[in-house]
PDB file as gemmi writes it, atoms N, CA and C in Angstrom:
CRYST1    1.000    1.000    1.000  90.00  90.00  90.00 P 1                      
ATOM      1  N   UNK A   1      11.113  -2.440  11.689  1.00  0.00           N  
ATOM      2  CA  UNK A   1      10.524  -1.126  11.506  1.00  0.00           C  
ATOM      3  C   UNK A   1      10.540  -0.400  12.847  1.00  0.00           C  
ATOM      4  N   UNK A   2      10.918   0.854  12.812  1.00  0.00           N  
ATOM      5  CA  UNK A   2      10.996   1.625  14.048  1.00  0.00           C  
ATOM      6  C   UNK A   2       9.611   2.077  14.499  1.00  0.00           C  
ATOM      7  N   UNK A   3       9.538   2.444  15.751  1.00  0.00           N  
ATOM      8  CA  UNK A   3       8.280   2.935  16.318  1.00  0.00           C  
ATOM      9  C   UNK A   3       7.790   4.157  15.546  1.00  0.00           C  
ATOM     10  N   UNK A   4       8.703   5.057  15.188  1.00  0.00           N  
ATOM     11  CA  UNK A   4       8.299   6.255  14.449  1.00  0.00           C  
ATOM     12  C   UNK A   4       7.732   5.908  13.080  1.00  0.00           C  
ATOM     13  N   UNK A   5       8.299   4.915  12.404  1.00  0.00           N  
ATOM     14  CA  UNK A   5       7.766   4.486  11.108  1.00  0.00           C  
ATOM     15  C   UNK A   5       6.376   3.885  11.273  1.00  0.00           C  
ATOM     16  N   UNK A   6       6.204   3.061  12.303  1.00  0.00           N  
ATOM     17  CA  UNK A   6       4.898   2.457  12.564  1.00  0.00           C  
ATOM     18  C   UNK A   6       3.870   3.542  12.873  1.00  0.00           C  
ATOM     19  N   UNK A   7       4.270   4.469  13.712  1.00  0.00           N  
ATOM     20  CA  UNK A   7       3.392   5.574  14.104  1.00  0.00           C  
ATOM     21  C   UNK A   7       2.996   6.397  12.876  1.00  0.00           C  
ATOM     22  N   UNK A   8       3.950   6.704  12.025  1.00  0.00           N  
ATOM     23  CA  UNK A   8       3.698   7.480  10.817  1.00  0.00           C  
ATOM     24  C   UNK A   8       2.721   6.757   9.892  1.00  0.00           C  
ATOM     25  N   UNK A   9       2.910   5.469   9.711  1.00  0.00           N  
ATOM     26  CA  UNK A   9       2.008   4.689   8.857  1.00  0.00           C  
ATOM     27  C   UNK A   9       0.593   4.674   9.428  1.00  0.00           C  
ATOM     28  N   UNK A  10       0.486   4.510  10.747  1.00  0.00           N  
ATOM     29  CA  UNK A  10      -0.829   4.522  11.377  1.00  0.00           C  
ATOM     30  C   UNK A  10      -1.513   5.862  11.148  1.00  0.00           C  
ATOM     31  N   UNK A  11      -0.793   6.955  11.370  1.00  0.00           N  
ATOM     32  CA  UNK A  11      -1.388   8.279  11.236  1.00  0.00           C  
ATOM     33  C   UNK A  11      -1.825   8.569   9.802  1.00  0.00           C  
ATOM     34  N   UNK A  12      -1.104   8.045   8.812  1.00  0.00           N  
ATOM     35  CA  UNK A  12      -1.515   8.205   7.416  1.00  0.00           C  
ATOM     36  C   UNK A  12      -2.820   7.457   7.162  1.00  0.00           C  
ATOM     37  N   UNK A  13      -2.925   6.252   7.702  1.00  0.00           N  
ATOM     38  CA  UNK A  13      -4.161   5.470   7.556  1.00  0.00           C  
ATOM     39  C   UNK A  13      -5.301   6.185   8.275  1.00  0.00           C  
ATOM     40  N   UNK A  14      -5.044   6.622   9.498  1.00  0.00           N  
ATOM     41  CA  UNK A  14      -6.057   7.292  10.325  1.00  0.00           C  
ATOM     42  C   UNK A  14      -6.600   8.531   9.614  1.00  0.00           C  
ATOM     43  N   UNK A  15      -5.723   9.295   8.976  1.00  0.00           N  
ATOM     44  CA  UNK A  15      -6.133  10.524   8.295  1.00  0.00           C  
ATOM     45  C   UNK A  15      -7.120  10.253   7.165  1.00  0.00           C  
ATOM     46  N   UNK A  16      -7.098   9.049   6.628  1.00  0.00           N  
ATOM     47  CA  UNK A  16      -7.980   8.702   5.511  1.00  0.00           C  
ATOM     48  C   UNK A  16      -9.242   7.967   5.942  1.00  0.00           C  
ATOM     49  N   UNK A  17      -9.406   7.764   7.235  1.00  0.00           N  
ATOM     50  CA  UNK A  17     -10.594   7.099   7.765  1.00  0.00           C  
ATOM     51  C   UNK A  17     -11.712   8.136   7.920  1.00  0.00           C  
ATOM     52  N   UNK A  18     -12.915   7.869   7.423  1.00  0.00           N  
ATOM     53  CA  UNK A  18     -14.015   8.819   7.621  1.00  0.00           C  
ATOM     54  C   UNK A  18     -14.265   9.073   9.111  1.00  0.00           C  
ATOM     55  N   UNK A  19     -14.648  10.297   9.432  1.00  0.00           N  
ATOM     56  CA  UNK A  19     -14.857  10.688  10.830  1.00  0.00           C  
ATOM     57  C   UNK A  19     -15.811   9.753  11.559  1.00  0.00           C  
ATOM     58  N   UNK A  20     -16.894   9.380  10.935  1.00  0.00           N  
ATOM     59  CA  UNK A  20     -17.879   8.518  11.603  1.00  0.00           C  
ATOM     60  C   UNK A  20     -17.327   7.121  11.872  1.00  0.00           C  
ATOM     61  N   UNK A  21     -16.384   6.664  11.085  1.00  0.00           N  
ATOM     62  CA  UNK A  21     -15.799   5.335  11.252  1.00  0.00           C  
ATOM     63  C   UNK A  21     -14.775   5.289  12.382  1.00  0.00           C  
ATOM     64  N   UNK A  22     -14.266   6.433  12.797  1.00  0.00           N  
ATOM     65  CA  UNK A  22     -13.215   6.487  13.821  1.00  0.00           C  
ATOM     66  C   UNK A  22     -13.697   6.056  15.204  1.00  0.00           C  
ATOM     67  N   UNK A  23     -15.000   5.936  15.368  1.00  0.00           N  
ATOM     68  CA  UNK A  23     -15.558   5.459  16.642  1.00  0.00           C  
ATOM     69  C   UNK A  23     -15.677   3.933  16.684  1.00  0.00           C  
ATOM     70  N   UNK A  24     -15.349   3.298  15.572  1.00  0.00           N  
ATOM     71  CA  UNK A  24     -15.445   1.839  15.464  1.00  0.00           C  
ATOM     72  C   UNK A  24     -14.241   1.158  16.115  1.00  0.00           C  
ATOM     73  N   UNK A  25     -14.473  -0.034  16.612  1.00  0.00           N  
ATOM     74  CA  UNK A  25     -13.407  -0.820  17.242  1.00  0.00           C  
ATOM     75  C   UNK A  25     -12.465  -1.339  16.165  1.00  0.00           C  
ATOM     76  N   UNK A  26     -11.170  -1.177  16.424  1.00  0.00           N  
ATOM     77  CA  UNK A  26     -10.160  -1.627  15.474  1.00  0.00           C  
ATOM     78  C   UNK A  26      -9.431  -2.872  15.971  1.00  0.00           C  
ATOM     79  N   UNK A  27      -9.159  -2.934  17.264  1.00  0.00           N  
ATOM     80  CA  UNK A  27      -8.486  -4.090  17.865  1.00  0.00           C  
ATOM     81  C   UNK A  27      -8.984  -4.268  19.294  1.00  0.00           C  
ATOM     82  N   UNK A  28      -8.632  -5.415  19.874  1.00  0.00           N  
ATOM     83  CA  UNK A  28      -8.908  -5.673  21.285  1.00  0.00           C  
ATOM     84  C   UNK A  28      -7.563  -5.930  21.955  1.00  0.00           C  
ATOM     85  N   UNK A  29      -7.272  -5.153  22.986  1.00  0.00           N  
ATOM     86  CA  UNK A  29      -6.029  -5.280  23.741  1.00  0.00           C  
ATOM     87  C   UNK A  29      -6.389  -5.592  25.187  1.00  0.00           C  
ATOM     88  N   UNK A  30      -5.863  -6.669  25.708  1.00  0.00           N  
ATOM     89  CA  UNK A  30      -6.139  -7.092  27.099  1.00  0.00           C  
ATOM     90  C   UNK A  30      -7.645  -7.139  27.374  1.00  0.00           C  
ATOM     91  N   UNK A  31      -8.380  -7.723  26.434  1.00  0.00           N  
ATOM     92  CA  UNK A  31      -9.831  -7.906  26.535  1.00  0.00           C  
ATOM     93  C   UNK A  31     -10.613  -6.597  26.536  1.00  0.00           C  
ATOM     94  N   UNK A  32      -9.969  -5.498  26.128  1.00  0.00           N  
ATOM     95  CA  UNK A  32     -10.626  -4.194  26.047  1.00  0.00           C  
ATOM     96  C   UNK A  32     -10.668  -3.742  24.590  1.00  0.00           C  
ATOM     97  N   UNK A  33     -11.849  -3.372  24.089  1.00  0.00           N  
ATOM     98  CA  UNK A  33     -11.934  -2.884  22.714  1.00  0.00           C  
ATOM     99  C   UNK A  33     -11.276  -1.515  22.575  1.00  0.00           C  
ATOM    100  N   UNK A  34     -10.617  -1.303  21.450  1.00  0.00           N  
ATOM    101  CA  UNK A  34      -9.918  -0.051  21.180  1.00  0.00           C  
ATOM    102  C   UNK A  34     -10.452   0.515  19.868  1.00  0.00           C  
ATOM    103  N   UNK A  35     -10.938   1.747  19.902  1.00  0.00           N  
ATOM    104  CA  UNK A  35     -11.421   2.405  18.690  1.00  0.00           C  
ATOM    105  C   UNK A  35     -10.256   3.087  17.974  1.00  0.00           C  
ATOM    106  N   UNK A  36     -10.526   3.518  16.742  1.00  0.00           N  
ATOM    107  CA  UNK A  36      -9.511   4.268  16.004  1.00  0.00           C  
ATOM    108  C   UNK A  36      -9.097   5.500  16.797  1.00  0.00           C  
ATOM    109  N   UNK A  37     -10.074   6.212  17.387  1.00  0.00           N  
ATOM    110  CA  UNK A  37      -9.765   7.437  18.137  1.00  0.00           C  
ATOM    111  C   UNK A  37      -8.888   7.156  19.353  1.00  0.00           C  
ATOM    112  N   UNK A  38      -9.225   6.143  20.118  1.00  0.00           N  
ATOM    113  CA  UNK A  38      -8.422   5.851  21.304  1.00  0.00           C  
ATOM    114  C   UNK A  38      -7.057   5.292  20.912  1.00  0.00           C  
ATOM    115  N   UNK A  39      -7.001   4.546  19.807  1.00  0.00           N  
ATOM    116  CA  UNK A  39      -5.711   4.049  19.323  1.00  0.00           C  
ATOM    117  C   UNK A  39      -4.805   5.215  18.959  1.00  0.00           C  
ATOM    118  N   UNK A  40      -5.364   6.224  18.298  1.00  0.00           N  
ATOM    119  CA  UNK A  40      -4.577   7.399  17.907  1.00  0.00           C  
ATOM    120  C   UNK A  40      -3.982   8.084  19.131  1.00  0.00           C  
ATOM    121  N   UNK A  41      -4.765   8.249  20.166  1.00  0.00           N  
ATOM    122  CA  UNK A  41      -4.274   8.903  21.388  1.00  0.00           C  
ATOM    123  C   UNK A  41      -3.145   8.090  22.011  1.00  0.00           C  
ATOM    124  N   UNK A  42      -3.344   6.794  22.137  1.00  0.00           N  
ATOM    125  CA  UNK A  42      -2.317   5.935  22.739  1.00  0.00           C  
ATOM    126  C   UNK A  42      -1.039   5.924  21.900  1.00  0.00           C  
ATOM    127  N   UNK A  43      -1.185   5.856  20.586  1.00  0.00           N  
ATOM    128  CA  UNK A  43      -0.025   5.802  19.688  1.00  0.00           C  
ATOM    129  C   UNK A  43       0.715   7.135  19.685  1.00  0.00           C  
ATOM    130  N   UNK A  44      -0.016   8.234  19.632  1.00  0.00           N  
ATOM    131  CA  UNK A  44       0.629   9.551  19.646  1.00  0.00           C  
ATOM    132  C   UNK A  44       1.417   9.783  20.926  1.00  0.00           C  
ATOM    133  N   UNK A  45       0.902   9.276  22.042  1.00  0.00           N  
ATOM    134  CA  UNK A  45       1.583   9.461  23.323  1.00  0.00           C  
ATOM    135  C   UNK A  45       2.625   8.388  23.605  1.00  0.00           C  
ATOM    136  N   UNK A  46       2.779   7.471  22.652  1.00  0.00           N  
ATOM    137  CA  UNK A  46       3.774   6.408  22.734  1.00  0.00           C  
ATOM    138  C   UNK A  46       3.707   5.627  24.053  1.00  0.00           C  
ATOM    139  N   UNK A  47       2.474   5.298  24.451  1.00  0.00           N  
ATOM    140  CA  UNK A  47       2.271   4.502  25.656  1.00  0.00           C  
ATOM    141  C   UNK A  47       2.551   3.035  25.353  1.00  0.00           C  
ATOM    142  N   UNK A  48       2.635   2.240  26.391  1.00  0.00           N  
ATOM    143  CA  UNK A  48       2.826   0.800  26.210  1.00  0.00           C  
ATOM    144  C   UNK A  48       1.632   0.199  25.469  1.00  0.00           C  
ATOM    145  N   UNK A  49       0.445   0.675  25.790  1.00  0.00           N  
ATOM    146  CA  UNK A  49      -0.755   0.211  25.083  1.00  0.00           C  
ATOM    147  C   UNK A  49      -0.658   0.598  23.611  1.00  0.00           C  
ATOM    148  N   UNK A  50      -0.183   1.794  23.333  1.00  0.00           N  
ATOM    149  CA  UNK A  50      -0.006   2.240  21.957  1.00  0.00           C  
ATOM    150  C   UNK A  50       0.936   1.339  21.183  1.00  0.00           C  
ATOM    151  N   UNK A  51       2.016   0.920  21.822  1.00  0.00           N  
ATOM    152  CA  UNK A  51       2.966   0.010  21.185  1.00  0.00           C  
ATOM    153  C   UNK A  51       2.311  -1.348  20.920  1.00  0.00           C  
ATOM    154  N   UNK A  52       1.505  -1.811  21.870  1.00  0.00           N  
ATOM    155  CA  UNK A  52       0.784  -3.075  21.687  1.00  0.00           C  
ATOM    156  C   UNK A  52      -0.222  -2.972  20.547  1.00  0.00           C  
ATOM    157  N   UNK A  53      -0.882  -1.821  20.446  1.00  0.00           N  
ATOM    158  CA  UNK A  53      -1.843  -1.606  19.365  1.00  0.00           C  
ATOM    159  C   UNK A  53      -1.125  -1.677  18.017  1.00  0.00           C  
ATOM    160  N   UNK A  54       0.008  -0.990  17.897  1.00  0.00           N  
ATOM    161  CA  UNK A  54       0.768  -1.018  16.649  1.00  0.00           C  
ATOM    162  C   UNK A  54       1.186  -2.442  16.293  1.00  0.00           C  
ATOM    163  N   UNK A  55       1.681  -3.183  17.276  1.00  0.00           N  
ATOM    164  CA  UNK A  55       2.084  -4.577  17.026  1.00  0.00           C  
ATOM    165  C   UNK A  55       0.916  -5.398  16.499  1.00  0.00           C  
ATOM    166  N   UNK A  56      -0.237  -5.231  17.120  1.00  0.00           N  
ATOM    167  CA  UNK A  56      -1.414  -5.992  16.705  1.00  0.00           C  
ATOM    168  C   UNK A  56      -1.871  -5.579  15.303  1.00  0.00           C  
ATOM    169  N   UNK A  57      -1.824  -4.286  15.006  1.00  0.00           N  
ATOM    170  CA  UNK A  57      -2.231  -3.809  13.682  1.00  0.00           C  
ATOM    171  C   UNK A  57      -1.306  -4.342  12.596  1.00  0.00           C  
ATOM    172  N   UNK A  58      -0.038  -4.511  12.918  1.00  0.00           N  
ATOM    173  CA  UNK A  58       0.900  -5.115  11.973  1.00  0.00           C  
ATOM    174  C   UNK A  58       0.558  -6.586  11.781  1.00  0.00           C  
ATOM    175  N   UNK A  59       0.291  -7.281  12.888  1.00  0.00           N  
ATOM    176  CA  UNK A  59      -0.025  -8.709  12.802  1.00  0.00           C  
ATOM    177  C   UNK A  59      -1.273  -8.993  11.986  1.00  0.00           C  
ATOM    178  N   UNK A  60      -2.272  -8.119  12.081  1.00  0.00           N  
ATOM    179  CA  UNK A  60      -3.519  -8.361  11.351  1.00  0.00           C  
ATOM    180  C   UNK A  60      -3.510  -7.705   9.965  1.00  0.00           C  
ATOM    181  N   UNK A  61      -2.413  -7.051   9.614  1.00  0.00           N  
ATOM    182  CA  UNK A  61      -2.241  -6.542   8.259  1.00  0.00           C  
ATOM    183  C   UNK A  61      -2.787  -5.155   7.970  1.00  0.00           C  
ATOM    184  N   UNK A  62      -3.211  -4.441   8.989  1.00  0.00           N  
ATOM    185  CA  UNK A  62      -3.690  -3.077   8.751  1.00  0.00           C  
ATOM    186  C   UNK A  62      -2.515  -2.149   8.467  1.00  0.00           C  
ATOM    187  N   UNK A  63      -1.417  -2.374   9.165  1.00  0.00           N  
ATOM    188  CA  UNK A  63      -0.186  -1.624   8.906  1.00  0.00           C  
ATOM    189  C   UNK A  63       0.794  -2.575   8.237  1.00  0.00           C  
ATOM    190  N   UNK A  64       1.329  -2.122   7.115  1.00  0.00           N  
ATOM    191  CA  UNK A  64       2.333  -2.895   6.378  1.00  0.00           C  
ATOM    192  C   UNK A  64       3.661  -2.754   7.117  1.00  0.00           C  
ATOM    193  N   UNK A  65       4.289  -3.886   7.452  1.00  0.00           N  
ATOM    194  CA  UNK A  65       5.516  -3.847   8.247  1.00  0.00           C  
ATOM    195  C   UNK A  65       6.775  -3.731   7.401  1.00  0.00           C  
ATOM    196  N   UNK A  66       6.625  -3.550   6.110  1.00  0.00           N  
ATOM    197  CA  UNK A  66       7.794  -3.391   5.245  1.00  0.00           C  
ATOM    198  C   UNK A  66       8.294  -1.959   5.323  1.00  0.00           C  
ATOM    199  N   UNK A  67       9.596  -1.784   5.366  1.00  0.00           N  
ATOM    200  CA  UNK A  67      10.179  -0.446   5.368  1.00  0.00           C  
ATOM    201  C   UNK A  67      10.024   0.184   3.996  1.00  0.00           C  
ATOM    202  N   UNK A  68       9.725   1.443   3.984  1.00  0.00           N  
ATOM    203  CA  UNK A  68       9.600   2.165   2.705  1.00  0.00           C  
ATOM    204  C   UNK A  68      10.568   3.306   2.687  1.00  0.00           C  
TER     205      UNK A  68                                                      
END                                                                             
């Protein structure tokens, strides 16, 4: 799956998350908690941390890694 496909899937999920829930921790990267809001910023800017977040979200099943 390409980075753009992963990013698109994340943004679709993010759009359906209630506003109050977006402050919740979604993953931990390098011993640092990452909220939905901070994940969105990192993923949108295609940072290395953003790529790591996407990889982790795929591994834990939040993002489906199958191509559609």
